[in-house]
C-alpha positions as CSV (number, residue, x, y, z in Angstrom):
1,M,91.6,117.9,99.8
2,T,90.2,114.5,99.2
3,T,89.2,115.4,95.7
4,S,92.8,116.6,94.8
5,T,94.3,113.4,96.3
6,D,92.0,111.2,94.3
7,S,92.8,113.1,91.2
8,L,96.5,112.5,91.7
9,T,95.9,108.8,92.4
10,L,93.9,108.4,89.3
11,G,96.5,110.2,87.3
12,R,99.2,107.7,88.3
13,R,97.2,104.6,87.3
14,P,98.5,103.0,84.1
15,Q,96.2,103.5,81.2
16,P,94.6,100.3,79.8
17,G,95.9,100.9,76.3
18,R,99.5,101.1,77.6
19,R,99.1,98.0,79.6
20,G,97.7,96.2,76.6
21,R,100.7,97.2,74.4
22,W,103.2,95.9,77.0
23,R,101.3,92.6,77.1
24,W,101.6,92.3,73.3
25,V,105.4,93.0,73.6
26,I,105.8,90.3,76.2
27,Y,103.8,87.8,74.0
28,L,106.0,88.7,71.0
29,L,109.2,88.1,73.0
30,L,107.9,84.8,74.3
31,T,107.0,83.7,70.8
32,L,110.4,84.6,69.5
33,A,112.0,82.7,72.4
34,A,109.9,79.7,71.7
35,L,110.8,79.8,68.0
36,F,114.5,80.0,68.8
37,Y,114.1,77.1,71.2
38,L,112.4,75.0,68.5
39,L,115.1,75.6,65.8
40,P,116.9,72.3,66.6
41,V,113.6,70.5,66.3
42,Y,113.0,72.0,62.9
43,L,116.5,71.0,61.8
44,V,116.0,67.4,62.9
45,V,112.6,67.1,61.2
46,V,113.8,68.8,57.9
47,T,116.9,66.6,57.8
48,A,114.9,63.4,58.4
49,L,112.7,64.2,55.5
50,K,115.5,64.8,53.0
51,E,117.2,62.4,50.6
52,P,120.8,61.6,51.8
53,A,122.2,63.3,48.7
54,A,120.3,66.5,49.5
55,I,121.8,66.9,53.0
56,T,124.6,69.5,52.6
57,L,125.8,72.3,54.8
58,A,124.6,74.9,52.2
59,D,121.1,73.5,52.3
60,T,120.9,72.8,56.0
61,W,117.9,75.0,56.8
62,R,116.0,74.6,53.5
63,L,112.9,72.5,53.2
64,P,113.3,69.3,51.2
65,E,112.3,69.4,47.6
66,T,110.9,65.9,47.8
67,W,109.6,64.5,51.1
68,N,111.5,61.3,52.0
69,W,109.2,59.5,54.4
70,G,111.1,56.3,53.8
71,S,113.7,57.4,56.4
72,F,111.2,56.7,59.1
73,V,110.4,53.3,57.7
74,T,114.1,52.4,57.5
75,A,114.8,53.8,61.0
76,W,111.9,51.8,62.4
77,E,113.2,48.6,60.9
78,A,116.7,49.3,62.2
79,F,115.8,50.5,65.7
80,A,112.7,48.5,66.5
81,P,114.6,46.0,68.7
82,K,116.4,48.8,70.5
83,L,113.1,50.7,71.0
84,R,111.6,47.6,72.4
85,N,114.5,47.3,74.8
86,S,114.1,50.9,75.9
87,M,110.4,50.5,76.5
88,V,110.9,47.4,78.6
89,L,113.7,49.1,80.5
90,A,111.9,52.4,81.1
91,V,108.5,50.9,82.0
92,S,109.9,48.1,84.3
93,A,112.4,50.4,86.1
94,T,109.8,53.2,86.5
95,V,107.1,51.0,88.0
96,A,109.5,49.2,90.3
97,S,111.2,52.4,91.6
98,A,107.9,54.2,92.0
99,L,106.3,51.4,94.1
100,M,109.4,50.9,96.2
101,G,109.9,54.6,96.7
102,S,106.2,54.8,97.7
103,M,106.7,52.1,100.3
104,N,109.9,53.8,101.6
105,G,108.1,57.2,101.8
106,Y,105.2,55.5,103.6
107,V,107.5,54.0,106.2
108,L,109.7,57.0,106.7
109,S,106.8,59.4,107.1
110,K,104.2,57.4,109.0
111,W,106.0,54.5,110.8
112,R,108.7,56.0,112.9
113,F,111.5,53.6,113.9
114,P,114.9,54.0,115.7
115,G,117.4,55.4,113.3
116,A,114.9,56.8,110.8
117,N,116.5,60.3,111.0
118,V,119.8,58.6,109.9
119,V,118.5,56.3,107.2
120,F,116.6,59.0,105.3
121,P,119.6,61.3,104.9
122,L,121.8,58.4,103.9
123,M,119.3,57.5,101.2
124,L,119.1,61.0,99.9
125,F,122.9,61.1,99.7
126,G,122.5,58.7,96.8
127,M,121.0,61.5,94.7
128,F,124.3,63.4,94.8
129,I,126.6,60.5,93.7
130,P,127.5,60.9,90.0
131,Y,127.1,57.9,87.7
132,Q,130.9,57.9,87.0
133,A,131.8,57.4,90.7
134,I,129.9,54.1,91.0
135,L,130.4,52.7,87.5
136,I,133.2,50.3,88.1
137,P,131.8,48.9,91.4
138,L,128.4,48.6,89.8
139,F,130.0,46.8,86.8
140,Q,131.8,44.3,89.1
141,F,128.7,43.7,91.2
142,L,126.5,43.0,88.2
143,R,129.1,40.7,86.8
144,D,129.5,38.8,90.1
145,I,125.7,38.1,90.4
146,G,125.4,37.2,86.7
147,L,123.4,40.1,85.5
148,Y,126.1,42.0,83.5
149,G,125.1,42.5,79.9
150,D,121.5,41.6,80.4
151,L,118.6,44.0,80.3
152,L,117.6,42.9,83.8
153,G,120.9,44.1,85.2
154,L,120.3,47.5,83.7
155,I,116.8,47.6,85.2
156,V,118.2,46.8,88.6
157,A,120.7,49.6,88.3
158,H,118.1,52.2,87.4
159,V,115.7,51.1,90.1
160,V,118.4,51.3,92.8
161,Y,119.7,54.7,91.5
162,G,116.1,56.1,91.3
163,L,115.1,55.1,94.9
164,P,116.5,58.3,96.6
165,I,114.5,60.7,94.5
166,T,111.3,58.6,94.5
167,T,111.6,58.1,98.3
168,L,112.0,61.9,98.8
169,I,109.0,62.7,96.7
170,F,106.7,60.2,98.4
171,R,108.0,60.9,101.9
172,N,107.2,64.6,101.5
173,F,103.9,63.8,99.9
174,Y,102.7,61.4,102.6
175,A,103.9,63.8,105.3
176,E,101.0,66.1,104.3
177,I,98.4,63.4,105.0
178,P,96.9,63.8,108.5
179,D,97.9,61.1,111.0
180,S,94.3,61.0,112.2
181,M,93.3,59.2,109.1
182,L,95.8,56.5,109.7
183,D,94.8,56.3,113.4
184,A,91.2,55.8,112.4
185,A,92.2,53.0,110.0
186,K,94.2,51.3,112.8
187,I,91.1,51.5,115.1
188,D,89.1,49.8,112.3
189,G,91.7,47.0,112.2
190,A,93.7,48.0,109.2
191,G,97.3,46.9,109.3
192,F,100.5,48.1,107.6
193,F,99.5,47.1,104.1
194,G,95.8,47.7,104.6
195,I,96.5,51.4,105.4
196,Y,98.8,51.7,102.4
197,T,96.5,50.1,99.9
198,R,93.2,51.5,101.1
199,I,94.2,55.0,102.2
200,L,97.6,56.2,101.1
201,F,97.8,54.6,97.6
202,P,94.5,56.1,96.4
203,L,95.5,59.5,97.7
204,S,98.9,59.5,96.1
205,I,98.0,59.3,92.4
206,S,99.3,62.8,91.8
207,G,102.6,61.8,93.5
208,F,102.8,58.7,91.2
209,V,102.3,61.0,88.2
210,V,105.3,63.1,89.2
211,V,107.5,60.1,89.8
212,V,106.5,58.3,86.6
213,I,107.2,61.3,84.4
214,W,110.5,62.0,86.1
215,Q,111.7,58.4,86.2
216,F,110.5,57.5,82.7
217,T,112.2,60.5,81.2
218,Q,115.5,60.0,83.0
219,I,115.7,56.3,82.3
220,W,114.7,56.6,78.7
221,N,117.3,59.2,77.9
222,E,120.2,57.7,80.0
223,F,123.3,56.7,78.1
224,L,126.2,55.9,80.4
225,F,124.8,52.9,82.2
226,A,123.3,51.7,78.9
227,V,126.6,51.7,77.0
228,T,128.7,50.1,79.8
229,L,126.4,47.6,81.4
230,T,124.7,45.9,78.4
231,R,125.7,43.8,75.5
232,Q,124.7,44.3,71.8
233,E,121.4,42.5,72.0
234,S,120.3,44.3,75.2
235,Q,121.2,47.9,74.3
236,P,118.5,50.6,74.3
237,I,117.8,53.2,71.6
238,T,120.3,55.8,73.0
239,V,123.2,53.5,72.4
240,A,122.0,52.5,68.9
241,L,121.7,56.1,67.9
242,A,125.1,57.0,69.2
243,Q,126.7,54.1,67.3
244,L,124.9,54.9,64.1
245,A,126.1,58.5,64.1
246,G,129.7,57.6,65.1
247,G,131.0,56.6,61.6
248,E,132.8,58.7,59.1
249,A,130.1,58.4,56.3
250,V,126.7,58.8,57.8
251,N,123.3,59.2,56.1
252,W,122.1,61.8,58.5
253,N,118.4,61.4,57.6
254,L,118.5,58.0,59.3
255,P,119.7,59.0,62.8
256,M,117.5,62.1,62.6
257,A,114.4,60.0,61.9
258,G,115.5,57.5,64.6
259,S,115.9,60.4,67.1
260,I,112.3,61.5,66.4
261,L,111.0,58.0,67.0
262,A,113.1,57.8,70.2
263,A,111.7,61.1,71.4
264,L,108.0,60.2,70.8
265,P,107.4,58.1,74.0
266,T,108.6,60.9,76.3
267,L,106.8,63.5,74.3
268,I,103.5,61.5,74.6
269,I,104.1,61.1,78.3
270,Y,104.4,64.8,78.8
271,I,101.4,65.6,76.6
272,V,99.1,63.2,78.4
273,L,100.4,63.7,81.9
274,G,101.9,67.1,81.8
275,R,99.1,69.0,83.5
276,Y,98.9,66.4,86.2
277,F,102.7,66.8,86.8
278,I,102.2,70.4,87.8
279,R,99.3,69.6,90.0
280,G,101.3,66.9,91.7
281,L,104.1,69.3,92.4
282,L,101.7,71.8,93.9
283,A,99.9,69.2,95.9
284,G,102.9,68.7,98.1
285,S,104.9,66.0,96.5
286,V,108.1,67.9,96.7
287,K,107.4,70.1,99.7
288,G,109.4,69.6,102.9
């Protein structure tokens, strides 16, 4: 009886050859999906490398007959100040919001105070407020304090608007750290900032990676605040690209080359820190 049962069980097992064929089918479907997803990237690169006269609807998908690398030189000369503004904006706002969110998460997770259960939900509520709802009050506030039109005002806006998500990430990350480690540090004489700098900060590198990637990408690609809260000399690259492509007669190789230059910083961030981003998520930075 046992022999017959084992024979039936063995007969139901999928054969290795069939399993291998299904794996290749899955790989093929994934490859086709990736190629389909990369079609816009191909179109952007091909258009950037064409001469302006060669950019027509009939030849949209064709490779250029002559490679026009001068588009990138012209785009760099035209967009260099705007790229510099975007870099200053993204780096400053990302660092400030990450450090402030880390301190908020530290306080809300390890230093309980009266009303903490009310303050934290109120801070998270800011994540669900759309940009359009606060645009006019934000404009009036920045104008009243003398920061409207300046890059510093845009940095302040992004730091404040990024605090809810950064606080949430760090608060959940620090909640996973045992309180016994902090109690031992208190016994050794460490105070508020001593515990943070010597214990929590070194342990939260993966959390900082998650926050840096998230904030840098969001701030670099943001358009609404950039177009409404800055003047011409302080505008980032997203506004410059939109204005260049908004005319009736546009040499499309130039905005395409500019968009490639604008996408490089975020692409480099993901290439360098992408694997640490996944590790940071799995390490508890977004767990409740």
